[in-house]
N, C-alpha and C positions, 0 to 999 in steps of 0.2 A: 434367713429363716429356714430351718430344716424341713424337708418335705417327706411325705409318705405316699407311696403309690396306692391309689384306690381303684380297684377294678370296677366297682359299682358302688355308688352312694346316692341314696335318695334324699336330696337336699333341695332347698329353695335357692334361687338366684338372689344374691344379696347386693346391696348397693355399696357405694364408695365409703360412706360413713361407717357402715358395719365392718368393711374390710380394714379400715384404719384402726378402729378400736380393737378388732381381733388381733391384728398384727402387733399392736402395743402390748396387749395382755399375754400373747403367746411368747413374746420376747421376755417378758417379766417372768413367766413360768420357766422358760429355758434357763434363764440366768440363775434363778433360785436352785434349780435342780443340778446344774453343772457345778455351781459353787459348793453345793453340799457334798459332791463326790470329787472335789478337787484334790483330796488326799487319798492315798492308796489304802484301801481296806484289804489287808492281807487275808487271803483264804488259806486255811490250814487243813492238812490231812495227815493222819498217822496210820502207817501200815505196820501192824503187829505181826510177828511170825505166827502167832495164833492167839486165841482169846480165852481158852480153857486149858489150865496147866495142871500137870501132875506134881506131887511133892518132889522136891529137889530139882525141878526144871527152872530155868531162868527165862527172862523175857527180852527179846530183841525187837527193835523197831527202826523204821525209816520215817523221816518227816519230810513233807513236801510243803512249800510255801509258794502261793500263786498270786499273781497280780490280776484281779478280775477285770480291770480296765484295759490293760494291754494284752490280756490273755497269754501271758508269758511267765516263766519262772521269775519270782520276785528277787532281784539282785540286792535290794536294800536291807533285807532281813539277814542279820548275822547271829543275834542271840535269840534262841528259842527256849522258853522256860517250860519245864515239865513239872507238874505237881502230881504226886501220887497220893490218892485219898482212899480211905476205907468207905464202907457202905454207909456210915453215918456222916460222911463228908468231912471227917477229921484228917488233916494233912499228916501223911506219914514221912515223906521226904520230898525235897526239891532238887531238880537237876537243871543244868543249862547245857544245851547241846549247840554245837556250832553249825550254822547253815551257810553253805556256799552255793551260789547260783541256784537257789531255791530248793536245795536238798541237803539233808543231814541224817546221821544215824546215831542210835543210842542203845544203851543196855541197862537193864534193871535187874539187880541181883535179888532174886526172890528166896534165896536159900537161907537168909539170915532170920533172926527172931522177929523182925519187924512184920513179916508177912506170914501170919497164920492162915490156915485154910479159910476161905471166904470170898466175898465179892470186893472188888477194888475198881478204881477209876484212874486213868492217867489223863490229865488235862494239859493241853498245849496252848500257850498264849505268848504274846509279846507285850512289852511295856508300851509299845506304840499304839496298841489297841485301846489304851485309855483315852485316846483322842475322840473316840466314837461313841455314840449313844447305843448302837447295836452291840449285842454280845457276839463277838466274832471268834471266841475261843473254840477249841475242838476237844471233845471229851469222848474217850473210848473206854468201855468197861472191860474187865477181865475177871476170871474166877480161878481160884486155886482149889483143887479138889482135895478130899481126904478120904480115908477108908470109911469114915463114918458119915459121909455125905448122905443126907436123907431129905426127901421132899418135905416142905412145910405144909402143914394142914391149915389152909386158909379158907375161910368162907368165901364162896364165889360172889363177886360183886361185878355189876355191869353198869356201864355208862353209855346211854343212848343219846346221841346228839343229832340235831338237825341243823343244816348249814345252807341257807339260801344262797344261790349263785349271786355273786356281786355284793353280798352282805345284807340284802334287804328282801323281805317278803312283802309284796304289794298286792292289795286286794283288787279283785275284778279284772286281773290280767293273768296270762299264763306265766308261771314261775317254775324254774328248775330248782329242785331242792336236793341237796346232798344228805346222805344218811351215813352215820358212823357209829359202830358198836365196838367198844373196847372193854377190856377187863380191868381189874384193879392193879395190874402191872403195866397198863398202858398199851397192851398188845391187842390187835384187832381180833374180833370174835366173828367167825363166819355165821351168818344166819341163812337158813334155807328158805324162809318165807318172811316177807314183810307186807304189811297191809296199811293202807290209809283208810281211816274210818271217820265218817262225819258224826255229828251230834245225834243223829237219828239211828246210829248203829249200823249204817249201810257201809259195805265194803266198796270203796271207789276204785282203788288201784292196788295191784299186787306187784311185788318186786322181790329180788333176792340179792345177796351181797356177792362180792368177789372174795378172793382168798384173804383179803385184809380187813374184812368186815365193812367194806365201803360199798355204797350203792347210790342211786339217784332216781328220782321220778319227777314228773311234771303234773301240775294241776292248777286250777284257777280258784283261789280262795274267795269265798263269798262273805260279804259283810254279815255280821251277827250269826255266823255259823262256826261252831267249834270243831276242831279236827284232832284226831289222835293217830299216832303211829304205833304199831304193834309189830314186834319182830320175834321170831322163834329160832333159837340157835340149834346146832346139831345135837345137843343134849336135851332138846325139848323144853329148855327154859324159855319162858315168855317174858319179854321186857317191853314196856309201853311208855310213851311220852306224849303229853299234851302239847300240841303245837301252839306257840304264842300267837295272839291275834295278828293278822296281817295289817300293815300300815294302811291308813286310809288315803293318804296322799304321798307322793314321792315318785321314785323311779326304780326300775330293776333292769337287769341285763341278762341276755341269753347268748351264749357263745358256743360254737361248735367248730372243731377242726375237721375239715373235709378235704382230703387229698392235699393239694398244695395251697389251700386257701383257709383262711379263718373267717367264719361267718358270724357277724355280730348283730344283735337286735337290741336297741335301747328303747325301753317302753315306759309309758306312764298311763294313768287312767283318766277318766272324764273329770273326776274330782280335782285333778291337778292341772287343768288347762291354763289356769292363771300363771302357773310356774313355767310354762313354755312359750306363752304368747309373745312373739317378737323378742325372745330372749336368745342370747348367744351362749353356746356351750362349747366346751373344748375337750378334745380327746388327746391323750398323750400315750405313746408307746415307748417304754423306757427300759433301760437295763444298765446298771453300773456306771451311771454318769452319761450315758448316751441316750438321746431323746429325739423322737420324731413326733410331730404334733400337727393338729389342724383344728379349725373352728367349724361349727355347724349350727344350724337351726332346725327345729322340727318343721316338717312340711305343714302347710296350711291345712287345718281340719284333720290332721293326722296325729295320733298319739304314739307313733313309732318311727324310728329312724333305723334303716337297714344298711349295714356296711359289709362289704366283701373285700378282704385284705389278702394280698398275695404274700405267701411266706417268703418269697424272694426279697421282699421289701422289709422284712423283720430281721431281728437279730438272731444269731444262732444261740440256742439254749432257751432259757426262761425269758419270756417277754411279759411285762406287766402293762396292762391297758387300764388307764385311769380316766374317768369321766369327771369333768369339773363344771360347775355353774359359771355364770358371768363374773362372779367375784372370786373365782379360783378356789372355791370350796370343793373339796373332793366329794363326789356323790357315790360313785360305784367303782369297783375294781375287779378285774378278772385276770388270772394268770394263764398263759399258754406256753407250751414247750414247742419250739421249732427245731426239729431234728436236722434240718438242712444245714450243710456246711459245718457240722459239728467237728471240732478239731480233735479227731480220734484216729489212732492208728491201730489196726488189728494185726495180731501176730498168731502164728500157728506153731505147733511143736511136733516132735516125733523122736523116738529112740533111735539114736544113730547106731550104737552097738553096745554090747555088754563086755566089760573088761574085768572079768574075774569077780572081785568083790565090789566093783563099782559099775555104774551105768552112765553112759555118755548120752546127753540129751542136746538136741539142737533146737534153737528158736529161730524163726524167720518172720520178718514183717511182710505184710501183703502189699506194701507200697514203699517208696523211697523214704528214708528216715535220716534226719540230721542228727548231730551229736545228741546223746540221750543218756539217761540213767534210770535203771530199773531196780526194783527190789522184788525178791522172789522167795516165797515160802513153799517148801516141798513137804507134803503130808501124805500119809497113807490114803488110798482111794476111798476107804470107808470112814474117813475122819468125821468126827462131830465137834472137833476142837476149834474150828474156825468160824466164828459167827460175828463178823465186824458190823459196826453201826453203818458204815459207808464203804464204798470204794472211791477211788480218786475222782471218778466222773461225777458221782452224786454229791461228793463233798464240795466240789468246785462249781457244779452247775445247778444243783438243787438246794442244798443246805443254806447258802447265804440269803436266799430269797423267801424261804418258808419258815413259818412259825411252828413250834411244837415238834413232836416226835414224828419221824417218817419211818414206818416199818419196812424193813428190807429194801432200802432205797436202791441198792445195787441191782435189784430185779429189773428196774426200769431201763437198764443199759445191757441186759443180757441178750443172749442169742435166740431166745424163744420166739413164740408167735408175735411178730412185730405189731400186727393189728390189735391183738388183745393187750399188749404192753401199752400201746398208744392210748387205748380206751381206758385202761386202769390208771395211767398217769394223768389223763384229763380229769378223771373223777377225783383223784388226789388233789389236783390243783383247784378244782371247783370247791372242794370242801375246805380249802384254806381260807377262803374269803379274801381278806386283805393281806398284802405281802408283809415282810418283816420290817420294811422301812415306813416310818411314820411321816405322813404328809404335813402335819402340824409342825414338826421339826424341820422338814425340808423347806417349807415356805417362810419360816420365821428365823431360821439360823443358817449360817454358813459355817462349815466345819473349820476349826482353827487348830493348827499344829501347836499344841501345848507341850507335848512330850515328843522328843526326837527319837529316832531309831537308836537302840543300844547296839553299839559296834565294839564288841570285845569288852574289856574291863579297864578300869582306871585305878592306878596306884597313886595314892596321896600319902605323903609322909612328912615328918618333921625331924630335922637333925638337931640334936642337942649337944652343946659343949664343943662346937667346932671352932677352929681358928678362921674367922671370916676374911683374914688377909691372904691366906694361902690354900684354904680348903673350901673351894667354891663349886666343886662338881662331885657327883656321886654316881657310881655305876649300879645298875640293877641287872641281875642275871638269874636265869633259871636253866639248869641243866636239862630238865625234862622237856622243855619246849624250845630251847635254843635262844631264848630271850637274852639280849645283851644290849643295853642302852646306857649311854652316858648323858646325864641330865645336869643342867645348871641349878644350883641351889639359890633360891630367892633371898632377898635381904632379910625377910622374916623367918628364915631358916626352913622354909617349906619347899617341897618339890612335887611336881605332878607329871605322871606319865600316862597318857591317854591312849585308848583304843589298842590295847595290847592283848596278846593271846596268853592267857594264864590258865593252868590246869588246877582244878579243885584238889585240895589236900596235897599240893606239891610244895617244894622248897624254893624260896626266893632268897637270893643272896644280895647283900648290899656292901659296897666298899667305898670308903671316902678317899678321894684322890687329892694328892698334894700337887698344886699347880707348879711348884718350883722344882721338885725332884722326882715327880711322877710316882712316888711311893704310895702304897695303899695302907690305910689304917682302918681299924674296926670302928664304925660309927655307932653312936647311940641314936637309934632310929625308932620312931613310932610310926608304923605304916598301916594303912587300911586299904582294902580293895573293894571297890564298888562297881556295879550296883550290888547292894546287899541282898541276901536271901530274905524273903519275907514269908513268915508263916501265916497262912490264911486258910481258914476252913470254908466249906461251902454248905449252905443249907441243903438238907436232904431233898426238899421239893425242887431244888434247882438242878439236881443230878438227873441224868437220863436213866431210863429203865434199863436194867441189865438184861441183855438178850441171852437168856440162859434158861433152859428147861430142866428144872431139878428132877422131874420124873425120869428123865433119861439116865440119870446116874444114881437112882435110888438104890439099886442093887449092885453098884459097882464095888467089886472086891479087889482093892489094890494091895498086892503083897508088900510087906514092910520093906523089902530090899529090891523092889522092882527096878529101880535105877541104882546100879552098882558100879564097881570099878572094872568089871570084865564085860566084854561084848560076847553074847551068846546068840548065834543065829540058828540055834536048834540043830542044823546040819552043818553049818559052817562056823568054826570058832575063830574069832579074831581077838586075842588077848594082848593088850599093851602094844598095839601096832606102832611101828616106827613113824614118828610124826613127820619126818622128812618126806616119806612116801605116802603118807595118809592124806591125799589131796581132797578126799570128801569132807574132811574137817575144814570148814570154809576158810579159804584165804583168797577170796574173790574168784575161786574156782578156775584159775588159770595156771598153766605150767609156767613157772618163772624161777630164775636162779637167784637165790639169796646169797650174797657175798658177805662172809664174816670178815671184819677188818682185822688184819694181822699186823704184827710189828713191821713186816716187810712193806705192806701198803702204807703204814704210817710214815715210814722213812722216805718212801717214794713220792707220796702226795701229802704235803703239809696240810693243806685245806681240802675238805671234802669236795669243794667245787672244782679243784684240780682233777680229782678222780672222775667227776661227772663230765668234765670237758674232754677227757680222754676216752669217753665211751658214748659217743653219738650225739652230744649236745654242745651248743655254743654257750659260753658263760661270758656275759657282757657286764663289766663292773664300771660304773660311772662315779665312783666315790662312795663314801660312807652312806649307807642307807639306800643305795641304788644298785640293785642286782637284778639282771634279766637273764633267764635261761631259755634257750630256744632249741628246737630240734633241728639238727643239721639236714634232715631230709623231711621237709614239711609235707603234711598231708594235703595242703592246698596252697596254691600260688597267689591266692587273693590277699591283698593288703589288709582287708577287713577281717581276715581270719589268721592272726599271727600264730606261728607254730609254738605256742606256749604249752608245755607239758603239764600234766597233773603232778603235783608234788605233795606227798603225804609225809608228815613229820610226826613221828611217834603215834601214828594212826590217825592224825587229824590232817585234813586237806588245807593247804596254806592259801589257796586262791592266788591273787595277784601279789600278795605281800610275801616276798621271799627273804625278808630281813633275817629270820632265824638262821638262815644258811650263811649269812655274811660272816666271814672270819670263823666259821665253825671248823675247828681242827679235826682232822681225820682221826686222831687219837681219842676224840670224844664220841666217836660213832661206833656202835656195836655191830651193825650190819647195814647193808644197803642193797636195794633191788633196783636195777635199771632196765627198763623195757622201752627202747626207742619206738617199737611198733604200737605199744599200748593196747594190744588185743585183749579184750575181755574186761576192760575197766569202765568207769563212768564217763560223764560228759567230757569232751575234749580229749578222750583217750587216744584218738588217732594221732595226736602229736606227741605221744609217748607218756610214760609214767615213771616217776622216781619215788621210791619209798625209803625213808631214812629212819633208823631206830638208834637212839643214842644210848650210851652206857648208863645203867641205873646208878651205879656208884659214882660219887663225885671225887674228883682228883684232889690230891693234896692231903697232908697230914695235919700235925699240930700247928704248923706255921700258917696254914690256911685258916684254921679256926681262930687264930690270934688276930687276923686282919680282916676277917669277913664276918658280917652279921647275918644270920640266917633266921627266917621265919617260915612257919608252915601255914600255907594259905587255908582259909576257911571259906573260900569262894573261888569261882572260876568255872571253866568249861569242864564237864564231866568227860572223863577218858572213856572212849568207846572200847569195847572188848570184842575180839574176833569170835565168831560163832563156833561152838563145838557141840557136836551131837551127843546127847546123853547116852550112857551105855546101859541100855535096857537088858534085863536078864532074858527076855524072850521077844522075838520080833514076829511071832505067829499068834500071840495071844490077842484076845478081843480088846484088851486094855490098850495095847500098842496100836492096833488097827484103828481104834476110835479116838484115842487121845494122845498118841505118841507124835514125835516130830522126826523128820528125816533130815532136813537141811534148811538153811536160811542164807540167802545171799543179799546183802544190803546194797551193793553197787555192782551192777552188771550192765553192760552196754551192747547194743547191736552195732556191728561194724558198718562200713560204707555200703556193703552189699545187703545190709539188713539181717545179718546172721550173727548168732552168738552160740557158743558151745560150752557146756559145763558138765562136770561130773557130780554124781551123787552116790552115796553108799547104797549098795544093793541089799535091801532088807527083805528080799524074797516076797515082796508084795505083788499080787497079780496086777495091781493098778496103783499108780500114784497120781496125786493131783497137784498142779502148780497154781498158786495164787500169785498173780503178777500185777504189780502196779508200777507206773513209771511216767516219765515226762521227757519231752525233747526240748532242745534249746529254743525252738521256734514255737513252743507252747502246745504241741499236740500231746494228748493224754493217751496212756496205754493202761488198760485194765482187762485182764483175762483170767478165767478159770479154765485150765486145760487139764483134761484127764488123759493119762498116758498108760496104755496097757503094756505090761512086760512080756 
């Protein structure tokens, strides 16, 4: 049985019968809880390059998938579905991006007619999430501005809420009560004064809110006495609420975080003595399938149990403390945040030097870091265009446990006054009441895996009119991805190819093979690619509130051609800069040599793997379907860290599956980048990086068309697009300073020494701001907002 360290607990000594009963019930509780979390609930986070866009700008993003049980990047997730919806919740389009080792990147074209100025949402989810009762999807709002953006004249509405600590307000004992004031957009409203007033009109207590409209106070509710809360906001609007009558019998809980300890008091009143006399109670401290628990009784002639818990014995991050009666009915719940041992790595930055039209910036971690992958948005220092719902820390450590909207959750992980942040976070958790996990479901059900992880796509087809005596195999090929598979045709004329990498709107070719003479003929094929795209709208009330202040852009005058074809730096003109030298147009921001495949190279190296083998890598082929590429100069001598390089094929990372390179002829390759050092890339970059781009045109003429059946896919992974900075007509205007973008890097890594260097375009800003999110292979999270002065 799991134990928890108790520094001080006021309890009675209990006998053997009590101990045996408690042990049995605690084991029952643990079994229910661990079974409920036996499957991995994926935690998601989307890092957008910004959230407010000008006309003609596009959206880039990086997606992170985390396993909250192991606290590591989730290796099981491969298909991540993105739904883009308008403000009414109507689906605009669906994309699937490929995730490798918990990270993937994507692009949304906002320049087409689908996206008029207005509010939108991008929702990330996986099919595997259908296994769970909780809503695990991640939704981020974004806004497209227009010249005519004006604030909406809406009547001010306020919602005043009272939220007793632990979920219950109990009469005749002291209660902590949380107070929350929000507007009709769900945003907190600051109030400068709050009052607790009794039925006689007497002012009992005064208080005020923090910057999120949250506060708390303590009082002892008297029976047959009515109470009212009245708050006054900064605009002198007065909002009042009658407090519901306190419960006559029951329990409440009062908790405080003091230094390295959690102080808990579980209380009842004189009316409830029969509920505690010689009764067993249970306390469970739990998080994501991990649980520590103990049993207790109220001391004789006492209505209160006091506990003092060491934070060293708690879990890092959110801890939920639940109190149960002897029948395991949940009575009370309180959430606490334990900042100790949080898996976070801090980084700092500085300008290394200016290089004419670009600026070189260095990042450095403050502690040793394992292989990692960062995404980084670079915006002007005065930007108003980046207002995300979460950063990676709040998305993984707060969002899965809390219900409802969390205003500015990234604030709770900032570098500001740590004591005030801890106080504000505790008020947020107090006002949450119960966590997002339902104990009725936990105690009555164990989660079952009904839906498996989607891993790539499945091609199912039927061949018609074949000669089943000699035409029993068919090949499936895609020039865009390097897919090439030979499949047996079943007796019912069907074939299946599972877990393949298919690009959306790409061409797939089919050829029927003759077993006797190896000739290829054009088959009559009906093929479908699954999983299919599903159009699904969302109810408006299920969408999060858009974090967007329309008043800020009410007088925004966007010139019609503010984003054009020429770059004008006011004093420095850069028109149609050479793309080979234009390194601030993001190409992972590293200096690398891209080799264009020539006829000479085609004649010298028949397969592209021959060329790779001649340039710093070992190519080990163990028969069809087995291809291993390793760095000849490994970054580590550990057998647990094989020198496997990162391989990008047409912009997509292959992971461990290198089959697209098997028998890939050099003549089919447009260009290749080989970097044995891998400096500047994502996870495992220390073992080198290989980027391969195949030719867009397919080989062969009319004879090919006569023997090959081709289809255009209507499903598959969305092709990512490299970032390019829009060409603004002015880089000194207020519009660019507040809503423009300088750079976006979806895959950047710190090297072994914890350093990374990259270049950005010098837009003559006195200050730029970096919004950095990232993760390491051992589960440490990186989230920084770094301001850099030029």
